[in-house]
C-alpha positions as semicolon CSV with decimal commas, in nm:
position;residue;x (nm);y (nm);z (nm)
1;M;1,597;2,001;-1,442
2;R;1,256;1,847;-1,398
3;V;1,210;1,711;-1,041
4;L;0,921;1,512;-0,903
5;I;0,887;1,517;-0,530
6;G;0,686;1,236;-0,375
7;A;0,533;1,305;-0,037
8;D;0,303;1,086;0,179
9;T;0,234;1,403;0,378
10;Y;0,202;1,743;0,219
11;A;0,004;2,064;0,242
12;P;-0,228;2,114;0,417
13;D;-0,076;1,864;0,664
14;V;0,101;2,013;0,961
15;N;0,424;1,831;1,043
16;G;0,796;1,850;0,982
17;A;0,808;1,621;0,679
18;S;0,527;1,809;0,506
19;Y;0,696;2,145;0,565
20;A;1,032;2,010;0,448
21;A;0,880;1,888;0,120
22;R;0,702;2,216;0,065
23;R;1,017;2,423;0,127
24;L;1,225;2,198;-0,100
25;A;0,968;2,228;-0,381
26;A;0,947;2,609;-0,349
27;G;1,320;2,644;-0,328
28;L;1,380;2,440;-0,640
29;V;1,119;2,647;-0,832
30;E;1,301;2,963;-0,728
31;R;1,621;2,822;-0,877
32;G;1,454;2,769;-1,215
33;H;1,371;2,398;-1,196
34;E;1,037;2,250;-1,310
35;V;0,882;2,091;-1,003
36;H;0,606;1,834;-0,975
37;V;0,468;1,702;-0,646
38;A;0,283;1,371;-0,605
39;A;0,087;1,365;-0,277
40;P;-0,236;1,228;-0,128
41;A;-0,562;1,398;-0,232
42;R;-0,802;1,509;0,034
43;G;-1,066;1,258;-0,082
44;F;-1,108;0,912;-0,239
45;R;-1,069;1,032;-0,594
46;S;-0,742;1,116;-0,771
47;R;-0,731;1,461;-0,929
48;P;-0,589;1,559;-1,268
49;P;-0,257;1,746;-1,248
50;R;-0,303;2,113;-1,166
51;R;-0,077;2,408;-1,118
52;V;-0,057;2,546;-0,764
53;G;0,157;2,855;-0,805
54;A;0,462;2,742;-1,003
55;I;0,437;2,376;-0,889
56;T;0,234;2,106;-1,063
57;E;0,053;1,886;-0,809
58;H;-0,053;1,527;-0,880
59;R;-0,303;1,439;-0,611
60;V;-0,367;1,067;-0,558
61;R;-0,684;0,923;-0,404
62;S;-0,651;0,873;-0,033
63;M;-0,842;0,769;0,282
64;P;-0,814;0,887;0,640
65;V;-0,657;0,673;0,910
66;P;-0,752;0,670;1,285
67;K;-0,405;0,788;1,393
68;P;-0,254;1,034;1,363
69;A;-0,557;1,266;1,339
70;G;-0,589;1,429;0,998
71;F;-0,341;1,195;0,827
72;R;-0,437;1,016;0,503
73;I;-0,286;0,728;0,313
74;C;-0,313;0,620;-0,047
75;P;-0,471;0,271;-0,071
76;P;-0,218;0,027;-0,232
77;P;-0,449;-0,143;-0,486
78;G;-0,360;-0,004;-0,830
79;L;-0,110;0,244;-0,678
80;R;0,195;0,115;-0,861
81;Q;0,017;0,168;-1,194
82;T;-0,093;0,514;-1,078
83;A;0,267;0,600;-0,985
84;R;0,394;0,489;-1,322
85;A;0,127;0,697;-1,495
86;I;0,230;1,002;-1,297
87;L;0,596;0,953;-1,389
88;R;0,517;0,898;-1,754
89;R;0,309;1,216;-1,754
90;A;0,560;1,430;-1,567
91;R;0,872;1,283;-1,733
92;P;1,105;1,383;-1,445
93;D;1,480;1,378;-1,463
94;I;1,485;1,275;-1,096
95;V;1,233;1,143;-0,840
96;H;1,287;1,254;-0,479
97;V;1,058;1,087;-0,227
98;Q;1,019;1,227;0,121
99;S;0,900;0,903;0,294
100;H;0,909;0,534;0,242
101;M;0,540;0,488;0,327
102;I;0,277;0,383;0,081
103;L;0,290;0,646;-0,196
104;G;0,662;0,699;-0,152
105;R;0,749;0,333;-0,192
106;M;0,528;0,304;-0,504
107;L;0,701;0,603;-0,662
108;L;1,040;0,447;-0,594
109;T;0,919;0,119;-0,748
110;A;0,779;0,300;-1,051
111;A;1,098;0,498;-1,095
112;A;1,298;0,173;-1,094
113;D;1,055;0,016;-1,342
114;L;1,103;0,315;-1,576
115;G;1,473;0,365;-1,526
116;I;1,441;0,707;-1,363
117;P;1,707;0,800;-1,102
118;A;1,562;0,831;-0,750
119;V;1,664;0,989;-0,420
120;A;1,487;0,906;-0,093
121;T;1,498;1,115;0,223
122;T;1,405;0,936;0,543
123;H;1,218;1,146;0,805
124;M;1,087;0,867;1,020
125;I;1,184;0,628;1,301
126;P;0,966;0,371;1,470
127;D;0,850;0,601;1,748
128;N;0,675;0,816;1,486
129;I;0,459;0,533;1,351
130;I;0,408;0,285;1,629
131;P;0,092;0,453;1,760
132;S;-0,054;0,420;1,409
133;I;0,011;0,045;1,380
134;S;-0,085;-0,052;1,732
135;F;-0,377;-0,244;1,576
136;L;-0,124;-0,514;1,490
137;H;-0,118;-0,600;1,861
138;L;0,251;-0,687;1,863
139;P;0,499;-0,609;2,140
140;E;0,679;-0,279;2,076
141;P;1,018;-0,445;2,013
142;Q;0,861;-0,650;1,734
143;L;0,695;-0,340;1,587
144;K;1,029;-0,167;1,574
145;K;1,195;-0,466;1,411
146;L;0,913;-0,477;1,155
147;F;0,957;-0,102;1,086
148;W;1,328;-0,129;1,018
149;W;1,289;-0,446;0,803
150;D;1,037;-0,263;0,589
151;T;1,245;0,060;0,575
152;V;1,554;-0,125;0,453
153;R;1,351;-0,318;0,193
154;V;1,199;0,005;0,050
155;L;1,501;0,234;0,061
156;R;1,704;-0,017;-0,135
157;R;1,493;0,101;-0,432
158;A;1,659;0,446;-0,422
159;G;1,994;0,521;-0,582
160;T;2,078;0,763;-0,300
161;V;1,937;0,794;0,052
162;T;1,963;1,107;0,267
163;A;1,860;1,196;0,624
164;P;1,828;1,537;0,791
165;T;2,116;1,499;1,040
166;P;2,429;1,282;1,100
167;H;2,232;1,119;1,384
168;A;1,948;1,020;1,150
169;A;2,188;0,896;0,883
170;S;2,390;0,687;1,130
171;L;2,067;0,543;1,279
172;A;1,949;0,433;0,932
173;E;2,278;0,273;0,850
174;R;2,296;0,087;1,181
175;H;1,963;-0,076;1,102
176;G;2,070;-0,189;0,762
177;V;1,982;0,088;0,515
178;P;2,250;0,064;0,241
179;G;2,501;0,342;0,288
180;P;2,637;0,583;0,281
181;V;2,324;0,759;0,396
182;L;2,407;1,122;0,340
183;P;2,316;1,390;0,599
184;V;2,144;1,692;0,440
185;S;1,960;1,940;0,661
186;N;1,595;2,004;0,591
187;G;1,690;2,365;0,570
188;L;1,518;2,675;0,711
189;D;1,358;2,983;0,560
190;M;1,559;3,249;0,739
191;S;1,345;3,523;0,597
192;R;1,049;3,403;0,806
193;F;1,222;3,336;1,132
194;R;1,442;3,611;1,272
195;P;1,490;3,805;1,597
196;D;1,191;4,025;1,691
197;T;1,266;4,395;1,633
198;S;0,907;4,512;1,571
199;G;0,715;4,402;1,882
200;R;0,562;4,095;1,720
201;G;0,606;3,898;2,042
202;A;0,422;4,153;2,257
203;A;0,143;4,169;2,002
204;F;0,112;3,789;2,012
205;R;0,087;3,792;2,393
206;A;-0,182;4,055;2,379
207;R;-0,386;3,862;2,119
208;H;-0,374;3,545;2,328
209;R;-0,409;3,717;2,666
210;L;-0,074;3,610;2,792
211;P;0,035;3,819;3,090
212;E;0,384;3,963;3,130
213;G;0,632;3,734;3,297
214;P;0,861;3,440;3,217
215;L;0,719;3,232;2,935
216;A;0,839;2,893;2,805
217;G;0,698;2,769;2,478
218;Y;0,650;2,450;2,276
219;V;0,533;2,417;1,914
220;G;0,446;2,087;1,753
221;R;0,227;1,779;1,754
222;L;0,079;1,674;2,086
223;D;0,169;1,308;2,049
224;R;0,317;1,046;2,282
225;E;0,682;1,076;2,170
226;K;0,676;1,454;2,230
227;H;0,652;1,411;2,606
228;V;0,495;1,747;2,668
229;D;0,364;1,611;2,998
230;E;0,722;1,628;3,133
231;V;0,732;2,001;3,053
232;I;0,398;2,058;3,235
233;R;0,519;1,874;3,548
234;A;0,846;2,068;3,538
235;L;0,651;2,396;3,518
236;A;0,497;2,320;3,864
237;R;0,849;2,302;4,008
238;V;0,962;2,616;3,825
239;R;0,673;2,811;3,970
240;D;0,791;2,731;4,325
241;T;1,077;2,970;4,254
242;L;0,927;3,184;3,976
243;P;0,556;3,211;4,057
244;G;0,479;3,410;3,743
245;A;0,626;3,150;3,501
246;R;0,391;3,020;3,239
247;L;0,387;2,765;2,951
248;L;0,256;2,818;2,601
249;V;0,165;2,503;2,406
250;V;0,093;2,544;2,030
251;G;-0,033;2,246;1,833
252;E;-0,285;1,961;1,824
253;G;-0,261;1,586;1,866
254;D;-0,392;1,271;2,026
255;E;-0,245;1,359;2,365
256;R;-0,422;1,690;2,415
257;G;-0,677;1,553;2,658
258;R;-0,413;1,379;2,864
259;L;-0,203;1,693;2,877
260;L;-0,496;1,900;3,002
261;A;-0,546;1,641;3,275
262;A;-0,170;1,654;3,356
263;A;-0,189;2,031;3,397
264;R;-0,483;1,997;3,636
265;A;-0,310;1,727;3,835
266;A;0,001;1,940;3,866
267;G;-0,201;2,238;3,977
268;V;-0,086;2,459;3,688
269;E;-0,386;2,453;3,456
270;H;-0,418;2,830;3,501
271;A;-0,055;2,875;3,395
272;V;-0,060;2,667;3,075
273;T;-0,213;2,812;2,757
274;F;-0,314;2,564;2,482
275;T;-0,372;2,752;2,163
276;G;-0,444;2,455;1,943
277;R;-0,322;2,477;1,582
278;L;-0,233;2,824;1,457
279;D;-0,206;2,956;1,106
280;D;0,144;2,937;0,955
281;D;0,159;3,314;0,937
282;E;0,140;3,329;1,317
283;I;0,403;3,076;1,401
284;P;0,699;3,318;1,381
285;D;0,523;3,536;1,639
286;V;0,508;3,241;1,879
287;Y;0,882;3,218;1,909
288;A;0,908;3,602;1,935
289;A;0,672;3,587;2,234
290;V;0,847;3,326;2,441
291;D;1,162;3,360;2,656
292;V;1,278;3,000;2,604
293;F;1,175;2,716;2,370
294;V;1,152;2,370;2,520
295;N;1,155;2,040;2,329
296;A;1,106;1,708;2,517
297;G;1,063;1,497;2,205
298;T;1,274;1,180;2,205
299;A;1,217;1,090;1,843
300;E;1,347;1,397;1,662
301;L;1,549;1,334;1,349
302;Q;1,624;1,707;1,319
303;S;1,343;1,925;1,468
304;L;1,243;2,215;1,247
305;V;1,066;2,391;1,534
306;T;1,389;2,395;1,734
307;L;1,568;2,551;1,434
308;E;1,293;2,806;1,400
309;A;1,322;2,905;1,768
310;M;1,703;2,937;1,732
311;A;1,660;3,154;1,423
312;T;1,438;3,385;1,626
313;G;1,725;3,428;1,876
314;K;1,573;3,218;2,155
315;P;1,761;2,984;2,387
316;V;1,646;2,625;2,379
317;V;1,609;2,365;2,659
318;A;1,597;2,027;2,494
319;V;1,598;1,660;2,598
320;D;1,927;1,486;2,549
321;A;1,794;1,241;2,289
322;G;1,766;1,189;1,913
323;A;1,918;1,455;1,696
324;L;1,862;1,738;1,940
325;P;2,229;1,733;2,066
326;H;2,326;1,836;1,710
327;L;2,141;2,158;1,760
328;V;2,150;2,232;2,136
329;R;2,498;2,269;2,275
330;H;2,477;2,245;2,649
331;G;2,572;2,572;2,814
332;E;2,619;2,751;2,476
333;N;2,282;2,813;2,310
334;G;2,073;2,638;2,579
335;Y;2,070;2,329;2,798
336;R;1,989;1,961;2,766
337;W;1,846;1,726;3,028
338;P;1,814;1,349;3,059
339;H;1,476;1,212;2,939
340;G;1,242;1,149;3,234
341;D;1,428;1,366;3,486
342;V;1,167;1,630;3,550
343;G;1,368;1,790;3,828
344;A;1,664;1,844;3,592
345;L;1,436;1,995;3,329
346;A;1,295;2,234;3,591
347;D;1,648;2,338;3,693
348;R;1,741;2,407;3,328
349;L;1,431;2,616;3,273
350;L;1,501;2,812;3,583
351;A;1,859;2,874;3,475
352;V;1,728;3,044;3,158
353;L;1,406;3,210;3,277
354;G;1,575;3,344;3,593
355;D;1,872;3,502;3,408
356;P;1,760;3,722;3,113
357;A;2,118;3,827;3,035
358;A;2,241;3,469;3,006
359;A;1,928;3,387;2,795
360;A;2,018;3,667;2,550
361;T;2,374;3,540;2,519
362;M;2,246;3,189;2,449
363;G;2,000;3,318;2,192
364;A;2,279;3,498;2,006
365;A;2,484;3,175;2,006
366;G;2,193;2,994;1,854
367;L;2,185;3,239;1,564
368;E;2,535;3,133;1,473
369;I;2,454;2,763;1,490
370;V;2,136;2,788;1,285
371;A;2,333;2,958;1,005
372;E;2,459;2,613;0,912
373;H;2,100;2,516;0,820
374;T;1,996;2,774;0,561
375;M;1,773;2,675;0,269
376;P;2,032;2,775;0,008
377;T;2,279;2,532;0,163
378;T;2,020;2,252;0,150
379;L;1,929;2,333;-0,212
380;D;2,298;2,333;-0,313
381;A;2,338;1,984;-0,158
382;F;2,032;1,836;-0,328
383;E;2,113;1,986;-0,670
384;E;2,458;1,828;-0,648
385;L;2,304;1,495;-0,555
386;Y;2,057;1,515;-0,842
387;R;2,343;1,582;-1,087
388;S;2,611;1,345;-0,965
389;R;2,492;1,078;-0,722
390;A;2,138;0,969;-0,820
391;R;2,115;0,673;-1,060
392;P;1,853;0,423;-1,175
393;V;1,831;0,094;-0,988
394;V;1,724;-0,259;-1,088
395;P;1,340;-0,281;-1,117
396;V;1,184;-0,454;-0,817
397;R;1,057;-0,747;-1,023
398;A;1,413;-0,799;-1,156
399;T;1,564;-0,807;-0,812
400;R;1,316;-1,080;-0,717
401;R;1,336;-1,298;-1,028
402;G;1,676;-1,222;-1,166
403;P;1,768;-0,997;-1,459
404;R;1,594;-1,069;-1,785
405;S;1,837;-0,890;-2,010
406;G;2,195;-0,771;-2,036
407;A;2,072;-0,412;-2,013
408;R;1,920;-0,478;-1,674
409;R;2,239;-0,640;-1,549
410;R;2,434;-0,333;-1,650
411;V;2,192;-0,105;-1,462
412;G;2,214;-0,323;-1,155
413;S;2,594;-0,331;-1,159
414;D;2,595;0,042;-1,069
415;R;2,473;-0,039;-0,722
């Protein structure tokens, strides 16, 4: 099968949607499919198709945006025609877009224009994008309403819509995305993330000058919806009981300066290590080095970093919000706490960091849960969708002006 994956964020971008698209592309190639990827170029000129390993990349001209840092968008003028040209050149059997932003929506539109079946996976909720559209100067409730109106309008162009978790699928349906929205995990490369049996964690601590002692860790973007400041303030309380406890923060983002200030204000700047962004090859070592992974993000539709920590055999302390309750079962493979309750978060961290035996038991339980999210399972699900559920939809111009031929009416009747 020839598959074209459309991604508004792709390598070298560092985020969950980018990683999910890359893993899907690589996994499909390993199963013998021909894979094309359409994604933003790193400059304001489109590039001819080129092979990157076994994948053919179609890079589309793009421009940087103020927020989030490092993110690029493809300017809309002429983009529909560009998307059509890519699809005519690649001749895919199926188009699978990984976002409904600018490039993703134009690929869905072009697929409808050309009668190519399309699948869309939604990885976003309003909290992910509101900081980027704050220039509209609208109240947050109006921005959220605008986000969902646009999401529904675009995802109607796909024959099938998926989301990474039942929570994400339900959320999309509640806001009007035509269902059923099918939950399909992003999947995890279990060969990269596994319990540490070779001293990788100790070596990581030595490289980054992290002393022995209880260590909590976070990996991800340092953006508003991640609420890493709560973890920093909780650390100050944890250290009242465990003076040697430390926090490792891996990642970059717009909130870094504010988080450094929060650590100083809490009196724990000497106990918090900010590494910035690390190479992908070093990320598995991060989880091996920590004693507990903590995730305070309230806008998680799955959380790949949480899955990665679980696959490394680590207990997880996670906020009771978003899709995290699907992964963190309170008292089994970790604990959850109510968003904003820093005291409760500190108590949960103490319960894990202060009891290594219980932490080991929870880590083992996490290994069983994460087995439900293997990459082969995800690939099986998408291959089945490509074969049986995806179908062409009515071209966008036809849905606006009415069908122009009996053929279009027959295509539209499938929806």
